[in-house]
C-alpha positions as a printed NumPy array, in Angstrom:
array([[-156.348,  106.731,   28.715],
       [-155.16 ,  110.551,   28.44 ],
       [-158.482,  111.862,   28.966],
       [-159.024,  109.782,   32.071],
       [-155.784,  111.065,   33.625],
       [-156.674,  114.722,   32.547],
       [-159.987,  114.293,   34.633],
       [-158.108,  112.888,   37.434],
       [-155.654,  115.792,   37.547],
       [-158.678,  118.186,   37.104],
       [-160.347,  116.786,   40.368],
       [-157.026,  117.019,   42.394],
       [-156.499,  120.649,   41.165],
       [-160.048,  121.585,   41.968],
       [-159.946,  120.384,   45.617],
       [-157.083,  122.839,   45.966],
       [-158.326,  125.574,   44.198],
       [-162.051,  125.81 ,   43.783],
       [-162.332,  123.985,   47.299],
       [-160.177,  126.723,   48.669],
       [-162.452,  129.259,   47.163],
       [-165.728,  127.77 ,   48.429],
       [-163.982,  127.626,   51.967],
       [-163.114,  131.216,   51.777],
       [-166.711,  132.04 ,   50.934],
       [-168.044,  130.579,   53.698],
       [-165.153,  131.789,   56.031],
       [-164.721,  129.261,   58.821],
       [-163.366,  130.834,   62.253],
       [-162.35 ,  129.632,   65.825],
       [-165.658,  129.466,   67.358],
       [-166.365,  126.686,   69.703],
       [-167.854,  123.669,   67.615],
       [-170.595,  121.389,   68.644],
       [-168.422,  118.52 ,   69.468],
       [-166.707,  120.52 ,   71.904],
       [-169.575,  122.612,   73.381],
       [-172.14 ,  119.707,   73.589],
       [-169.969,  116.43 ,   73.681],
       [-172.62 ,  113.778,   74.828],
       [-170.346,  110.805,   74.32 ],
       [-172.792,  109.118,   71.786],
       [-173.347,  111.506,   68.745],
       [-171.348,  114.475,   69.753],
       [-167.673,  113.222,   69.999],
       [-164.461,  114.855,   69.153],
       [-162.203,  112.871,   66.438],
       [-159.161,  113.656,   64.809],
       [-159.243,  114.846,   61.445],
       [-157.822,  111.92 ,   59.463],
       [-160.468,  109.793,   61.196],
       [-163.067,  112.33 ,   60.334],
       [-162.171,  112.343,   56.666],
       [-162.221,  108.531,   56.354],
       [-165.43 ,  108.082,   58.067],
       [-167.041,  110.698,   55.884],
       [-165.589,  108.95 ,   52.839],
       [-167.246,  105.719,   53.92 ],
       [-170.401,  107.416,   54.903],
       [-170.944,  108.906,   51.42 ],
       [-169.245,  106.251,   49.377],
       [-171.927,  103.503,   49.203],
       [-172.896,  101.518,   46.09 ],
       [-173.497,  104.815,   44.203],
       [-169.721,  105.671,   43.03 ],
       [-169.265,  101.99 ,   41.912],
       [-172.968,  100.698,   40.781],
       [-173.732,  104.105,   39.726],
       [-170.43 ,  104.977,   37.789],
       [-170.621,  101.684,   35.83 ],
       [-174.014,  102.257,   34.854],
       [-172.989,  105.663,   33.81 ],
       [-170.486,  104.066,   31.727],
       [-173.04 ,  102.765,   29.409],
       [-173.091,  106.234,   27.791],
       [-169.389,  106.146,   27.062],
       [-166.483,  108.35 ,   28.509],
       [-168.72 ,  111.561,   28.273],
       [-169.645,  110.375,   31.958],
       [-166.112,  111.458,   32.796],
       [-166.967,  115.003,   32.34 ],
       [-170.118,  114.902,   34.687],
       [-168.097,  112.959,   37.497],
       [-165.288,  115.433,   37.313],
       [-167.14 ,  118.837,   36.927],
       [-170.249,  117.696,   38.884],
       [-167.827,  116.836,   41.761],
       [-165.916,  120.184,   41.638],
       [-168.642,  122.523,   41.318],
       [-171.731,  120.733,   42.551],
       [-171.116,  117.957,   44.82 ],
       [-168.205,  119.275,   46.783],
       [-169.922,  122.568,   47.196],
       [-172.982,  120.652,   48.342],
       [-171.096,  118.329,   50.859],
       [-169.185,  121.29 ,   52.082],
       [-172.168,  123.632,   53.028],
       [-174.42 ,  120.885,   54.131],
       [-171.693,  119.818,   56.654],
       [-170.718,  123.171,   57.859],
       [-174.311,  124.647,   57.8  ],
       [-175.082,  121.669,   60.448],
       [-171.828,  122.721,   62.444],
       [-173.135,  126.266,   62.584],
       [-176.501,  124.895,   63.978],
       [-175.398,  122.821,   66.6  ],
       [-175.011,  119.723,   64.444],
       [-178.743,  119.558,   63.432],
       [-179.844,  117.259,   60.828],
       [-180.152,  118.432,   57.358],
       [-184.103,  118.851,   57.577],
       [-183.833,  121.003,   60.469],
       [-180.764,  123.182,   58.915],
       [-183.173,  123.632,   55.486],
       [-186.057,  124.786,   57.442],
       [-183.939,  127.283,   59.171],
       [-183.284,  128.996,   55.742],
       [-186.257,  128.022,   53.665],
       [-188.974,  127.938,   56.361],
       [-190.941,  125.735,   58.431],
       [-192.92 ,  124.302,   55.483],
       [-189.832,  123.043,   53.751],
       [-188.418,  121.895,   56.965],
       [-191.523,  119.45 ,   57.225],
       [-191.081,  118.408,   53.534],
       [-187.382,  117.592,   54.128],
       [-188.091,  115.859,   57.443],
       [-190.389,  113.218,   55.454],
       [-188.181,  113.48 ,   52.355],
       [-184.957,  112.555,   54.392],
       [-186.426,  109.809,   56.578],
       [-187.792,  107.936,   53.304],
       [-184.584,  108.499,   51.321],
       [-182.544,  107.18 ,   54.237],
       [-184.633,  104.097,   54.771],
       [-184.379,  103.448,   51.015],
       [-180.685,  103.953,   51.013],
       [-180.278,  101.569,   53.976],
       [-182.27 ,   99.131,   52.413],
       [-180.378,   99.273,   48.943],
       [-177.028,   99.251,   50.893],
       [-178.274,   96.015,   52.976],
       [-179.653,   93.964,   49.777],
       [-176.673,   95.191,   47.507],
       [-173.685,   93.847,   49.709],
       [-175.564,   90.827,   50.692],
       [-175.736,   90.012,   46.878],
       [-172.133,   90.572,   46.592],
       [-170.925,   88.471,   49.287],
       [-173.086,   85.567,   47.819],
       [-171.377,   86.258,   44.402],
       [-168.225,   86.24 ,   46.022],
       [-168.643,   82.706,   47.694],
       [-170.504,   81.038,   44.783],
       [-167.61 ,   82.049,   42.453],
       [-165.104,   80.571,   44.804],
       [-166.874,   77.198,   45.031],
       [-168.815,   77.706,   48.422],
       [-172.299,   76.24 ,   48.988],
       [-174.975,   75.944,   51.681],
       [-175.792,   78.893,   54.129],
       [-172.702,   81.094,   52.871],
       [-174.359,   81.255,   49.44 ],
       [-177.717,   82.277,   51.035],
       [-178.673,   86.05 ,   50.466],
       [-181.356,   85.889,   53.4  ],
       [-178.701,   84.713,   55.673],
       [-176.324,   87.73 ,   54.833],
       [-178.97 ,   90.274,   54.799],
       [-179.956,   89.107,   58.336],
       [-176.264,   89.57 ,   59.44 ],
       [-175.904,   92.852,   57.858],
       [-179.21 ,   94.227,   59.383],
       [-178.295,   93.06 ,   62.781],
       [-174.838,   94.874,   62.561],
       [-176.966,   97.723,   61.257],
       [-179.062,   97.789,   64.384],
       [-175.802,   97.737,   66.751],
       [-174.231,  100.491,   64.765],
       [-177.096,  102.785,   64.582],
       [-177.816,  102.284,   68.486],
       [-174.347,  102.462,   70.143],
       [-172.051,  105.476,   70.406],
       [-170.556,  106.784,   67.16 ],
       [-166.943,  106.235,   68.217],
       [-167.29 ,  102.758,   69.368],
       [-167.977,  100.828,   65.877],
       [-168.005,  103.42 ,   63.179],
       [-164.949,  105.347,   64.421],
       [-163.001,  102.333,   64.981],
       [-163.522,   99.983,   61.84 ],
       [-164.305,  102.702,   59.335],
       [-160.502,  103.619,   58.95 ],
       [-159.501,   99.993,   58.085],
       [-162.316,   99.703,   55.55 ],
       [-161.467,  103.061,   54.208],
       [-157.794,  102.065,   53.572],
       [-159.194,   98.771,   51.713],
       [-161.46 ,  100.918,   49.626],
       [-158.344,  103.293,   48.378],
       [-156.096,  100.159,   47.751],
       [-159.11 ,   98.45 ,   45.971],
       [-159.548,  101.631,   43.506],
       [-155.917,  101.87 ,   43.143],
       [-155.67 ,   98.088,   42.158],
       [-158.603,   98.288,   39.732],
       [-157.229,  101.216,   37.795],
       [-153.757,   99.747,   37.616],
       [-154.924,   96.425,   36.557],
       [-157.084,   97.723,   33.661],
       [-154.267,   99.497,   32.204],
       [-151.759,   96.618,   32.863],
       [-154.309,   94.294,   31.552],
       [-154.033,   95.896,   28.159],
       [-157.764,   97.28 ,   28.279],
       [-158.338,  100.397,   26.192],
       [-159.765,  103.341,   28.088],
       [-161.821,  105.134,   25.26 ],
       [-160.811,  108.96 ,   24.65 ],
       [-163.345,  111.298,   25.596],
       [-162.688,  113.51 ,   22.401],
       [-163.009,  110.567,   20.021],
       [-166.123,  109.178,   21.445],
       [-168.05 ,  112.312,   22.472],
       [-171.329,  111.146,   21.697],
       [-174.265,  109.309,   23.328],
       [-172.9  ,  105.586,   23.094],
       [-175.869,  104.233,   24.979],
       [-176.896,  101.054,   22.915],
       [-180.692,  101.822,   23.594],
       [-179.958,  105.685,   22.95 ],
       [-181.331,  106.386,   26.325],
       [-180.899,  110.361,   26.652],
       [-177.883,  111.37 ,   28.338],
       [-179.947,  114.351,   29.728],
       [-181.115,  113.8  ,   32.227],
       [-180.831,  110.065,   32.893],
       [-177.128,  109.891,   33.173],
       [-177.141,  112.724,   35.416],
       [-179.446,  110.933,   37.877],
       [-177.741,  107.65 ,   37.367],
       [-174.338,  108.857,   38.333],
       [-175.408,  110.439,   41.791],
       [-172.814,  109.664,   44.442],
       [-170.   ,  110.208,   42.004],
       [-170.827,  113.506,   41.229],
       [-173.505,  115.171,   43.508],
       [-175.797,  113.293,   46.035],
       [-178.234,  114.481,   48.406],
       [-177.778,  111.534,   50.58 ],
       [-174.446,  113.069,   51.624],
       [-176.252,  116.05 ,   53.2  ],
       [-178.036,  113.498,   55.598],
       [-174.384,  111.921,   56.563],
       [-172.543,  115.352,   56.711],
       [-174.133,  116.379,   60.108],
       [-172.707,  113.077,   61.613],
       [-169.342,  114.511,   61.153],
       [-170.298,  118.16 ,   61.922],
       [-170.895,  116.773,   65.371],
       [-167.409,  115.428,   65.717],
       [-165.331,  118.627,   64.218],
       [-162.824,  120.03 ,   66.568],
       [-162.343,  122.988,   64.514],
       [-164.247,  124.688,   61.535],
       [-161.187,  124.638,   59.655],
       [-161.273,  120.908,   59.378],
       [-164.271,  121.173,   56.91 ],
       [-162.694,  121.553,   53.615],
       [-160.695,  118.272,   54.182],
       [-163.401,  116.425,   55.649],
       [-166.513,  117.37 ,   53.47 ],
       [-164.936,  118.712,   50.09 ],
       [-162.149,  116.502,   50.19 ],
       [-164.112,  113.318,   50.898],
       [-166.398,  114.165,   47.897],
       [-163.125,  114.705,   45.514],
       [-161.742,  111.195,   46.74 ],
       [-165.456,  109.651,   45.968],
       [-165.243,  111.417,   42.501],
       [-162.116,  109.711,   41.929],
       [-163.392,  106.393,   42.756],
       [-166.386,  106.989,   40.675],
       [-163.766,  107.968,   37.72 ],
       [-161.852,  104.687,   38.132],
       [-165.017,  102.559,   38.   ],
       [-166.411,  104.263,   35.102],
       [-163.109,  103.964,   33.089],
       [-162.844,  100.2  ,   33.855],
       [-166.508,   99.792,   32.891],
       [-165.797,  101.382,   29.523],
       [-162.639,   99.485,   29.025],
       [-163.612,   95.957,   30.049],
       [-167.242,   95.997,   29.051],
       [-168.154,   99.072,   26.848],
       [-171.445,  100.403,   26.817],
       [-173.389,   97.531,   25.142],
       [-171.558,   95.201,   27.411],
       [-172.702,   96.876,   30.486],
       [-176.342,   97.111,   29.479],
       [-176.488,   93.424,   28.503],
       [-174.801,   92.573,   32.209],
       [-177.424,   94.822,   33.786],
       [-175.245,   97.86 ,   34.569],
       [-173.46 ,   98.369,   37.731],
       [-174.245,   95.232,   39.833],
       [-172.573,   92.458,   41.759],
       [-171.727,   90.367,   38.593],
       [-170.061,   93.223,   36.835],
       [-168.165,   94.411,   39.841],
       [-166.729,   90.833,   40.268],
       [-165.819,   90.547,   36.807],
       [-164.064,   93.641,   36.958],
       [-162.099,   92.75 ,   40.041],
       [-161.294,   89.386,   38.728],
       [-160.001,   90.67 ,   35.443],
       [-157.954,   93.57 ,   36.848],
       [-156.592,   92.054,   40.071],
       [-156.585,   88.344,   39.649],
       [-157.522,   85.772,   42.334],
       [-155.07 ,   87.308,   44.803],
       [-156.456,   90.837,   44.662],
       [-159.983,   89.972,   44.189],
       [-160.799,   89.243,   47.9  ],
       [-159.411,   92.591,   48.963],
       [-161.43 ,   94.354,   46.194],
       [-164.483,   92.861,   46.948],
       [-164.012,   93.474,   50.836],
       [-163.616,   97.086,   49.652],
       [-166.718,   97.005,   47.543],
       [-168.773,   95.27 ,   50.094],
       [-167.432,   97.725,   52.926],
       [-168.55 ,  100.752,   50.884],
       [-172.232,  100.183,   50.854],
       [-172.277,   98.55 ,   54.528],
       [-170.587,  101.738,   55.884],
       [-172.996,  103.683,   54.226],
       [-176.066,  101.641,   54.921],
       [-175.484,  101.833,   58.778],
       [-175.061,  105.582,   59.02 ],
       [-178.085,  105.947,   56.75 ],
       [-180.068,  104.259,   59.599],
       [-178.33 ,  106.334,   61.967],
       [-178.979,  109.336,   60.263],
       [-182.692,  108.59 ,   60.017],
       [-182.633,  108.036,   63.757],
       [-181.222,  111.553,   64.486],
       [-183.464,  113.225,   62.115],
       [-186.417,  111.534,   63.751],
       [-184.897,  112.667,   67.076],
       [-184.804,  116.294,   66.113],
       [-188.111,  115.917,   64.743],
       [-189.873,  114.605,   67.713],
       [-187.526,  116.041,   70.357],
       [-186.416,  112.73 ,   71.645],
       [-183.286,  113.11 ,   73.817],
       [-180.916,  110.504,   72.571],
       [-178.566,  110.2  ,   75.446],
       [-181.127,  107.85 ,   76.73 ],
       [-180.952,  104.428,   75.51 ],
       [-184.742,  103.992,   75.728],
       [-185.111,  106.665,   73.239],
       [-182.722,  105.381,   70.86 ],
       [-184.351,  102.064,   71.053],
       [-187.767,  103.583,   70.452],
       [-186.414,  104.853,   66.91 ],
       [-184.112,  102.026,   66.018],
       [-186.638,   99.216,   66.129],
       [-189.164,  100.448,   63.674],
       [-186.569,  101.925,   61.46 ],
       [-184.712,   98.538,   61.013],
       [-187.934,   96.716,   61.044],
       [-188.756,   98.585,   57.804],
       [-185.72 ,   98.068,   56.318],
       [-185.982,   94.354,   56.997],
       [-189.441,   94.176,   55.507],
       [-188.251,   95.976,   52.294],
       [-184.899,   94.034,   52.269],
       [-186.52 ,   90.528,   52.649],
       [-189.327,   91.627,   50.356],
       [-186.763,   92.118,   47.561],
       [-184.771,   89.025,   48.526],
       [-187.817,   86.757,   48.131],
       [-189.133,   88.512,   45.281],
       [-191.883,   90.564,   46.237],
       [-190.114,   93.99 ,   45.849],
       [-188.004,   94.902,   42.642],
       [-184.541,   96.027,   43.912],
       [-184.188,   98.168,   40.91 ],
       [-187.302,   99.989,   41.262],
       [-185.997,  101.112,   44.9  ],
       [-182.833,  102.321,   43.399],
       [-184.52 ,  104.145,   40.674],
       [-186.688,  106.163,   43.067],
       [-183.613,  106.202,   45.284],
       [-181.765,  107.955,   42.605],
       [-184.486,  110.703,   41.675],
       [-185.221,  111.544,   45.281],
       [-181.476,  111.561,   46.039],
       [-180.771,  114.459,   43.445],
       [-183.816,  116.224,   44.426],
       [-182.605,  116.413,   47.907],
       [-179.266,  117.863,   46.849],
       [-181.204,  120.378,   44.808],
       [-183.19 ,  121.598,   48.018],
       [-180.013,  121.685,   50.275],
       [-178.257,  123.716,   47.431],
       [-181.034,  126.254,   47.645],
       [-180.795,  126.594,   51.433],
       [-177.236,  127.2  ,   51.203],
       [-177.809,  129.892,   48.758],
       [-180.247,  131.47 ,   51.217],
       [-177.777,  131.31 ,   53.864],
       [-174.965,  133.046,   51.763],
       [-177.384,  135.697,   50.688],
       [-178.365,  136.432,   54.559],
       [-174.533,  136.437,   55.26 ],
       [-173.867,  138.765,   52.221],
       [-171.677,  136.511,   50.496],
       [-171.249,  135.095,   46.994],
       [-174.374,  133.031,   46.81 ],
       [-173.828,  132.368,   43.098],
       [-171.501,  129.384,   43.68 ],
       [-174.527,  127.631,   45.122],
       [-177.283,  129.225,   43.101],
       [-175.719,  127.992,   39.646],
       [-175.524,  124.248,   40.822],
       [-178.776,  124.477,   42.533],
       [-180.597,  125.823,   39.179],
       [-178.808,  123.243,   37.288],
       [-180.12 ,  120.374,   39.545],
       [-183.424,  121.635,   39.443],
       [-183.433,  121.27 ,   35.673],
       [-182.053,  117.649,   36.139],
       [-184.726,  116.529,   38.603],
       [-187.528,  118.04 ,   36.664],
       [-186.615,  116.748,   33.589],
       [-186.132,  113.391,   34.756],
       [-189.285,  113.346,   36.584],
       [-191.451,  114.282,   33.506],
       [-189.935,  111.293,   31.308],
       [-188.66 ,  108.766,   33.461],
       [-190.409,  105.201,   33.238],
       [-191.115,  105.317,   37.045],
       [-192.29 ,  108.705,   37.213],
       [-194.331,  110.724,   34.831],
       [-192.905,  108.313,   32.061],
       [-195.464,  105.804,   33.206],
       [-197.556,  107.648,   30.773],
       [-196.751,  106.244,   27.4  ],
       [-196.77 ,  109.597,   25.45 ],
       [-194.168,  110.993,   28.088],
       [-191.895,  107.933,   28.512],
       [-188.338,  109.388,   27.301],
       [-190.155,  112.223,   25.373],
       [-187.38 ,  114.95 ,   25.37 ],
       [-189.598,  117.127,   23.367],
       [-191.874,  117.75 ,   26.401],
       [-189.333,  116.823,   29.378],
       [-186.48 ,  119.328,   27.985],
       [-188.449,  122.405,   28.127],
       [-190.297,  121.683,   31.321],
       [-186.836,  121.01 ,   33.066],
       [-185.666,  124.517,   31.796],
       [-189.103,  126.38 ,   32.81 ],
       [-189.061,  124.535,   36.303],
       [-185.215,  125.723,   36.879],
       [-185.863,  129.374,   35.939],
       [-188.956,  129.161,   38.01 ],
       [-187.072,  128.088,   41.022],
       [-184.305,  130.747,   40.318],
       [-186.985,  133.523,   40.031],
       [-188.634,  132.26 ,   43.526],
       [-185.11 ,  132.526,   45.102],
       [-184.587,  136.07 ,   43.666],
       [-188.111,  137.169,   44.82 ],
       [-187.245,  135.515,   48.108],
       [-184.01 ,  137.659,   48.547],
       [-185.813,  140.66 ,   47.884],
       [-188.661,  139.978,   50.398],
       [-185.803,  139.633,   53.028],
       [-184.206,  142.761,   51.857],
       [-187.379,  144.882,   52.338],
       [-188.09 ,  143.156,   55.771],
       [-184.551,  143.967,   57.101],
       [-184.792,  147.53 ,   55.85 ],
       [-188.101,  147.8  ,   57.65 ],
       [-186.655,  146.577,   60.819],
       [-183.764,  149.099,   60.487],
       [-186.261,  152.08 ,   60.12 ],
       [-188.416,  150.708,   62.766]])
């Protein structure tokens, strides 16, 4: 219990201290924002700061900080450290710069922003990477809440169509289509604040119920070991599993949505860094509840973070009255990330193809195929043709690799602006090691080769070498830019 509260306090203090340091490094000013300069009434719309925060929180807080944190609790309370320090020094930094760099580039999607600082080749890589990731996120965040709703109705005695996953999946996909198509302030700007309040109340209810129910949250210092029953390595499996609760590349695809709605650059720290800290708190709550109520072995036996474990935790901590509100919050999380995932995919493609999104016809041209692919993947999973867990695992690795690329882009921006780029270089190098290590030994990646599966003797050195290689490439790129600048001055 004590270690949980220490981590909670560190997260809050981190927002006011390191978050301020990051803001000062970027140096927001009073220039006209894209929301004011462009204001097309569809994607560029000025919204109040409190609403921006809640919308950003729900954009990024999908199933990740809940399912991911519960699965991360399989390793024990050591997951608290990754959630806490990952949020402060990596996730918050990543979210802030992805939002503010988009704002400085007329609200451009993250693929276009990355290309500005890392070149056209990386721009094209990021375009493909982003669209694939966003479609996977949209699919995962359609199938997941459909399953949660089914569990909720079944456990409360309902039968018939209310317990049909295909029915709820169809309803969610129809909503996604509407939310992707219409102006951002028509649906998203109106209902998200309500869901945001539910999400916050739900997190508070779960942690209070955990302590009030007599459940013991294990202390970090007395359980500072790998407690995973299958001895799955902490590095880098836990760092990939707990993505949205620490650092997530998916967030960089969402931040431009709010970058197009800022009235002032000085709102950035509260909206971007603040929402990430809030998500870290949510992940910490669910990880603590998972450790206390299930334990590592119990979570592994239950399949990690999923609809069943979430329902059990809500039931045990909040009883029959609170469970409806809690499940509403959990269902709202993925739905309010899934719709903006498809919306971000539309905007990424529109930037890529140069399609003016003021015209309804152009939005329709992009919405139909995107939601069509999501429907194929979603119903494929529902009817047993596609394994949901495989989609989730590929999403997790793609997610963290995207975060790595965005941090390198932010590093180049800071170098070009003659500012302290080490605040992004360090987490970029770290995430490079995480992604490379996981790719080498994960069962769905090179771990398909029996000799490499969970082979830490090979994966660990490769991860370090790749991270150092990327660091060297970055340093070489900065030297080239310096030389070019000097030549231009003497020309």
